[in-house]
Structure formats: structure tokens, C-alpha cells
C-alpha positions in Angstrom: 165.8 91.1 132.4 166.5 88.2 134.8 164.6 86.6 137.6 166.3 88.8 140.1 165.1 91.9 138.4 161.5 90.7 138.8 162.0 90.0 142.5 163.4 93.5 142.9 160.3 94.9 141.2 158.0 93.0 143.6 160.0 94.1 146.5 159.8 97.8 145.4 156.0 97.8 145.6 154.9 98.7 149.1 151.4 99.9 148.4 148.7 97.3 148.6 146.6 98.8 145.8 149.7 99.0 143.5 150.5 95.4 144.3 146.9 94.3 143.4 147.2 96.3 140.1 150.7 94.8 139.3 149.5 91.2 140.0 146.4 91.8 137.8 148.6 93.2 135.0 151.2 90.4 135.1 149.1 87.4 135.9 146.0 85.8 134.3 142.9 85.2 136.3 143.8 81.5 136.2 147.3 82.2 137.6 145.9 84.3 140.4 143.3 81.6 141.1 146.2 79.0 141.3 148.1 81.2 143.7 145.1 81.8 145.9 144.4 78.1 146.0 148.0 77.4 147.0 147.8 79.9 149.8 144.4 78.6 151.0 145.7 75.0 151.2 148.8 76.3 153.1 146.5 78.1 155.6 144.4 75.0 156.0 147.5 72.8 156.7 148.7 75.4 159.1 145.4 75.2 160.9 145.9 71.5 161.4 143.5 70.1 158.8 144.5 66.7 157.3 145.6 66.4 153.8 142.6 64.3 152.9 140.2 66.9 154.4 141.9 69.6 152.4 141.7 67.5 149.2 138.0 67.0 149.7 137.2 70.6 150.5 139.3 72.2 147.7 139.0 69.4 145.1 142.7 69.1 144.6 145.1 66.1 144.5 147.1 64.9 147.5 150.3 65.6 145.5 149.5 69.3 145.5 148.8 69.3 149.2 152.0 67.3 149.9 154.0 70.0 148.3 152.4 72.5 150.7 153.1 70.3 153.6 156.8 70.2 152.7 156.9 74.0 152.5 155.5 74.3 156.0 158.1 71.8 157.4 160.9 74.1 156.3 161.7 75.9 159.5 163.8 78.4 157.6 161.1 79.0 155.0 159.4 82.3 154.5 155.9 80.8 154.6 156.6 79.1 157.9 157.9 82.4 159.3 154.8 84.3 158.1 152.5 81.8 159.9 154.6 81.7 163.0 154.4 85.5 163.2 150.7 85.6 162.7 150.1 82.9 165.3 151.6 84.9 168.1 
């Protein structure tokens, strides 16, 4: 199995409850927590909070937040597209 196969598996799941179950089966609680943290800091950046504010609120390093800021600067990125669509 290759990475592409895993992407295909995730794309094939269209039911929210099945996705929750799949994520809980594949990922540890810590991995889900890390993913949730990453999404939360992306949301906070998108809302306009400064990197220092986010670091203080979430207790994370500025390096982790800087990575998120780079993701949001990519006009062709999927995360940017998701936020742009939700801001309409």
C-alpha cells in the first residue's frame, strides 16, 4: 500500500460518523489532539489573531504557528480555499 491508497481511502468516506470512526481507529488520541490543535491555530490565524496571542492561548511555540501562517499564505492551498468559502 502506498500513500496514494491511503488518500483514496479517506476520499471514499463520505459519512461523518464513518470518518470519525476511521480517524479513531487509525490515529491515537495524541495524534487526534495534535491535528485538532493544528486546526485551531489555523482558525485563530484566519480570524486575525497575532502569532504571539495564539502562542499564549494555546501554549505552543511560535515555530508551530509560523508553519500555519505559511499554509494560509498559499493562495492555491486547500486550507485557504476552505476558509475563503466559509467566510462568504
